[in-house]
DOTOR-683960 format. One record per residue (C-alpha): residue in three letters; y, x, z. Coordinates in steps of 0.5 Angstrom, whole numbers, plus 500, padded with zeros to 3 digits. Example, Ala and Ser with C-alpha at 12.3 -4.5 7.8 and 13.67 -1.06 7.14 Angstrom:
<recs>
<r ala	yy 491	xx 525	zz 516>
<r ser	yy 498	xx 527	zz 514>
</recs>
This chain:
<recs>
<r met	yy 188	xx 879	zz 150>
<r lys	yy 188	xx 883	zz 157>
<r leu	yy 192	xx 880	zz 162>
<r thr	yy 195	xx 884	zz 168>
<r tyr	yy 197	xx 881	zz 174>
<r val	yy 200	xx 883	zz 181>
<r pro	yy 197	xx 877	zz 188>
<r val	yy 204	xx 877	zz 192>
<r lys	yy 204	xx 873	zz 199>
<r ile	yy 209	xx 870	zz 200>
<r ala	yy 208	xx 867	zz 207>
<r lys	yy 201	xx 866	zz 205>
<r ser	yy 203	xx 863	zz 199>
<r ile	yy 200	xx 867	zz 194>
<r val	yy 203	xx 867	zz 188>
<r leu	yy 201	xx 870	zz 182>
<r leu	yy 206	xx 875	zz 178>
<r val	yy 204	xx 876	zz 171>
<r thr	yy 207	xx 882	zz 168>
<r thr	yy 204	xx 881	zz 161>
<r asp	yy 209	xx 880	zz 157>
<r val	yy 207	xx 872	zz 155>
<r glu	yy 210	xx 867	zz 150>
<r gly	yy 214	xx 860	zz 154>
<r ser	yy 207	xx 856	zz 149>
<r leu	yy 202	xx 861	zz 152>
<r arg	yy 204	xx 860	zz 159>
<r ala	yy 201	xx 853	zz 162>
<r gln	yy 195	xx 855	zz 159>
<r thr	yy 195	xx 861	zz 161>
<r ala	yy 198	xx 858	zz 169>
<r gly	yy 192	xx 853	zz 169>
<r trp	yy 187	xx 859	zz 167>
<r leu	yy 189	xx 864	zz 172>
<r leu	yy 189	xx 858	zz 178>
<r arg	yy 182	xx 856	zz 176>
<r arg	yy 179	xx 862	zz 177>
<r val	yy 184	xx 867	zz 183>
<r glu	yy 181	xx 863	zz 191>
<r asp	yy 186	xx 860	zz 194>
<r ala	yy 192	xx 862	zz 188>
<r glu	yy 198	xx 857	zz 189>
<r gln	yy 202	xx 859	zz 184>
<r val	yy 203	xx 863	zz 177>
<r val	yy 210	xx 866	zz 175>
<r phe	yy 211	xx 870	zz 169>
<r ala	yy 216	xx 877	zz 168>
<r ala	yy 220	xx 877	zz 162>
<r trp	yy 224	xx 882	zz 159>
<r asn	yy 230	xx 883	zz 155>
<r gly	yy 231	xx 890	zz 153>
<r asp	yy 229	xx 893	zz 161>
<r glu	yy 232	xx 886	zz 165>
<r pro	yy 227	xx 882	zz 168>
<r arg	yy 227	xx 877	zz 169>
<r leu	yy 223	xx 869	zz 172>
<r glu	yy 219	xx 864	zz 167>
<r thr	yy 215	xx 858	zz 169>
<r ala	yy 210	xx 856	zz 166>
<r ala	yy 214	xx 848	zz 166>
<r gly	yy 221	xx 852	zz 166>
<r gly	yy 224	xx 850	zz 173>
<r leu	yy 225	xx 855	zz 179>
<r ser	yy 221	xx 858	zz 183>
<r val	yy 224	xx 862	zz 189>
<r asn	yy 218	xx 865	zz 190>
<r gly	yy 217	xx 867	zz 185>
<r ala	yy 223	xx 870	zz 185>
<r met	yy 220	xx 873	zz 193>
<r ala	yy 214	xx 877	zz 189>
<r leu	yy 218	xx 879	zz 183>
<r cys	yy 223	xx 882	zz 186>
<r ala	yy 219	xx 884	zz 191>
<r trp	yy 215	xx 888	zz 186>
<r leu	yy 220	xx 891	zz 182>
<r ala	yy 222	xx 894	zz 188>
<r leu	yy 216	xx 898	zz 190>
<r glu	yy 215	xx 899	zz 182>
<r asn	yy 221	xx 902	zz 182>
<r gly	yy 220	xx 907	zz 189>
<r val	yy 226	xx 905	zz 192>
<r pro	yy 226	xx 909	zz 198>
<r leu	yy 222	xx 904	zz 205>
<r gly	yy 229	xx 901	zz 210>
<r glu	yy 233	xx 902	zz 204>
<r thr	yy 237	xx 895	zz 200>
<r trp	yy 237	xx 893	zz 193>
<r ser	yy 241	xx 888	zz 192>
<r phe	yy 241	xx 886	zz 184>
<r pro	yy 242	xx 879	zz 180>
<r leu	yy 234	xx 876	zz 177>
<r pro	yy 235	xx 870	zz 172>
<r ala	yy 231	xx 865	zz 174>
<r gly	yy 229	xx 860	zz 169>
<r pro	yy 234	xx 855	zz 169>
<r val	yy 239	xx 860	zz 174>
<r ser	yy 241	xx 866	zz 175>
<r leu	yy 240	xx 868	zz 183>
<r leu	yy 243	xx 874	zz 186>
<r cys	yy 236	xx 877	zz 190>
<r ala	yy 236	xx 883	zz 195>
<r val	yy 230	xx 886	zz 198>
<r thr	yy 226	xx 893	zz 202>
<r pro	yy 221	xx 895	zz 202>
<r val	yy 218	xx 897	zz 208>
<r asn	yy 210	xx 900	zz 206>
<r thr	yy 206	xx 895	zz 200>
<r cys	yy 211	xx 888	zz 204>
<r cys	yy 219	xx 887	zz 203>
<r pro	yy 223	xx 883	zz 206>
<r val	yy 228	xx 879	zz 201>
<r thr	yy 233	xx 875	zz 201>
<r val	yy 234	xx 870	zz 196>
<r thr	yy 241	xx 867	zz 194>
<r met	yy 242	xx 860	zz 192>
<r pro	yy 246	xx 856	zz 187>
<r ala	yy 250	xx 850	zz 190>
<r pro	yy 245	xx 844	zz 193>
<r glu	yy 246	xx 837	zz 189>
<r glu	yy 245	xx 832	zz 196>
<r thr	yy 242	xx 824	zz 193>
<r thr	yy 237	xx 819	zz 196>
<r ile	yy 232	xx 816	zz 192>
<r ser	yy 229	xx 809	zz 197>
<r leu	yy 221	xx 808	zz 198>
<r pro	yy 218	xx 802	zz 194>
<r gly	yy 218	xx 795	zz 198>
<r ser	yy 223	xx 798	zz 204>
<r glu	yy 231	xx 800	zz 205>
<r ile	yy 229	xx 806	zz 208>
<r ala	yy 232	xx 812	zz 202>
<r leu	yy 231	xx 819	zz 203>
<r pro	yy 234	xx 825	zz 202>
<r val	yy 234	xx 827	zz 196>
<r val	yy 236	xx 836	zz 195>
<r arg	yy 237	xx 838	zz 189>
<r phe	yy 237	xx 845	zz 184>
<r pro	yy 237	xx 848	zz 179>
<r gly	yy 229	xx 848	zz 176>
<r ile	yy 227	xx 843	zz 181>
<r ser	yy 228	xx 837	zz 186>
<r his	yy 227	xx 836	zz 194>
<r val	yy 225	xx 829	zz 198>
<r ile	yy 225	xx 830	zz 206>
<r val	yy 220	xx 825	zz 208>
<r pro	yy 220	xx 824	zz 216>
<r val	yy 215	xx 825	zz 220>
<r gly	yy 210	xx 818	zz 219>
<r ser	yy 215	xx 815	zz 214>
<r val	yy 210	xx 817	zz 207>
<r ser	yy 203	xx 818	zz 209>
<r arg	yy 201	xx 824	zz 206>
<r thr	yy 194	xx 820	zz 202>
<r glu	yy 201	xx 817	zz 198>
<r ala	yy 205	xx 823	zz 196>
<r arg	yy 203	xx 824	zz 191>
<r glu	yy 202	xx 818	zz 188>
<r leu	yy 209	xx 816	zz 190>
<r leu	yy 211	xx 823	zz 187>
<r arg	yy 208	xx 821	zz 180>
<r arg	yy 212	xx 815	zz 181>
<r trp	yy 218	xx 817	zz 182>
<r ser	yy 218	xx 822	zz 175>
<r his	yy 224	xx 819	zz 172>
<r leu	yy 229	xx 820	zz 178>
<r leu	yy 227	xx 826	zz 180>
<r pro	yy 227	xx 829	zz 171>
<r ala	yy 226	xx 837	zz 173>
<r pro	yy 221	xx 840	zz 172>
<r ala	yy 218	xx 840	zz 178>
<r ala	yy 219	xx 836	zz 184>
<r gly	yy 218	xx 837	zz 190>
<r met	yy 216	xx 834	zz 197>
<r leu	yy 217	xx 836	zz 205>
<r phe	yy 214	xx 833	zz 210>
<r trp	yy 219	xx 835	zz 216>
<r asn	yy 218	xx 835	zz 223>
<r glu	yy 226	xx 835	zz 227>
<r asp	yy 224	xx 836	zz 232>
<r ala	yy 219	xx 842	zz 230>
<r leu	yy 224	xx 844	zz 225>
<r ser	yy 216	xx 844	zz 221>
<r leu	yy 215	xx 842	zz 214>
<r asp	yy 210	xx 842	zz 209>
<r pro	yy 211	xx 842	zz 201>
<r leu	yy 208	xx 838	zz 197>
<r ile	yy 209	xx 841	zz 190>
<r trp	yy 208	xx 838	zz 183>
<r asp	yy 208	xx 842	zz 177>
<r lys	yy 210	xx 837	zz 171>
<r ala	yy 208	xx 842	zz 166>
<r leu	yy 201	xx 843	zz 170>
<r gly	yy 200	xx 836	zz 172>
<r ala	yy 198	xx 838	zz 179>
<r ala	yy 202	xx 837	zz 185>
<r ala	yy 198	xx 842	zz 191>
<r trp	yy 201	xx 843	zz 198>
<r arg	yy 203	xx 850	zz 200>
<r gln	yy 202	xx 855	zz 204>
<r ser	yy 210	xx 857	zz 204>
<r cys	yy 215	xx 854	zz 200>
<r ala	yy 222	xx 858	zz 202>
<r gly	yy 226	xx 854	zz 195>
<r ala	yy 223	xx 847	zz 201>
<r ala	yy 226	xx 851	zz 206>
<r ala	yy 234	xx 851	zz 202>
<r ala	yy 233	xx 844	zz 201>
<r val	yy 231	xx 843	zz 209>
<r gly	yy 237	xx 848	zz 209>
<r ala	yy 242	xx 844	zz 205>
<r tyr	yy 240	xx 839	zz 209>
<r leu	yy 242	xx 841	zz 216>
<r ser	yy 249	xx 844	zz 214>
<r gly	yy 253	xx 842	zz 219>
<r arg	yy 248	xx 840	zz 223>
<r ala	yy 245	xx 846	zz 226>
<r gly	yy 247	xx 852	zz 228>
<r glu	yy 249	xx 858	zz 222>
<r thr	yy 242	xx 860	zz 221>
<r val	yy 235	xx 856	zz 222>
<r ser	yy 228	xx 858	zz 223>
<r leu	yy 223	xx 853	zz 218>
<r arg	yy 216	xx 853	zz 220>
<r gln	yy 211	xx 851	zz 215>
<r pro	yy 203	xx 852	zz 215>
<r gly	yy 203	xx 860	zz 212>
<r gly	yy 210	xx 863	zz 217>
<r ile	yy 216	xx 862	zz 218>
<r met	yy 222	xx 863	zz 214>
<r ala	yy 230	xx 863	zz 215>
<r val	yy 235	xx 860	zz 212>
<r thr	yy 243	xx 861	zz 213>
<r arg	yy 248	xx 858	zz 211>
<r ser	yy 256	xx 861	zz 211>
<r asp	yy 259	xx 861	zz 205>
<r ala	yy 253	xx 861	zz 201>
<r leu	yy 246	xx 859	zz 202>
<r thr	yy 240	xx 864	zz 202>
<r val	yy 233	xx 865	zz 205>
<r thr	yy 229	xx 869	zz 207>
<r ala	yy 222	xx 872	zz 208>
<r ala	yy 217	xx 877	zz 207>
<r ala	yy 213	xx 878	zz 201>
<r glu	yy 206	xx 883	zz 201>
<r val	yy 205	xx 886	zz 194>
<r gly	yy 198	xx 887	zz 193>
<r arg	yy 195	xx 891	zz 188>
<r ser	yy 195	xx 890	zz 180>
<r lys	yy 189	xx 887	zz 177>
<r thr	yy 187	xx 885	zz 168>
<r val	yy 183	xx 881	zz 165>
<r asp	yy 181	xx 879	zz 158>
<r leu	yy 184	xx 871	zz 158>
<r ile	yy 179	xx 867	zz 154>
<r phe	yy 182	xx 860	zz 153>
</recs>
């Protein structure tokens, strides 16, 4: 099978956007195959179509905001949106529809995504009375971990242990330094059975933005290993990052 994908960088996090139509039952296998073969790739998402209407899918059926940004930027360039002009449209993405706004600047496109309303709760560390904040969006839950509360070596095991408490298809553990306004995201994709540290995660930034609501300004710049994302909280929760679209590549997919 011939498979075409486009590498897109979102704050140095490489997302592989598959533009070939792939059956849902084959997406997890396809994603794993690509991640093993493309150096430094952190995530695989899939462009799917309902007639002429695009939608975003992931291997697990969860929500990927980095993936939505990648698809929005690629669509803007494919549709010839003039440089400097902002194009806004709704994008079905897994379990939700996201409002996206993209402004092409050569192959680099700032993208703003309006997030669905989050739910906030807490989760307790094993053997401790410490309650950690949890921010849930449809399709993914993020646990916010103040630096020093959990070691990086035990983070993956904790995410797996909390699986029944974080029932979404994906979950994140966000090592959060409030003084520096920085986060380091560990994202667990349950369909792939793997948790990996990410250069950036727009959904994680949005989760921290929701957590900070009322305790910081309306717009906050959050630093991740790969760069800075801006989160705005007013009537709606939005996250903005630059998407750098690479050249499409076609490979022979062999399982």
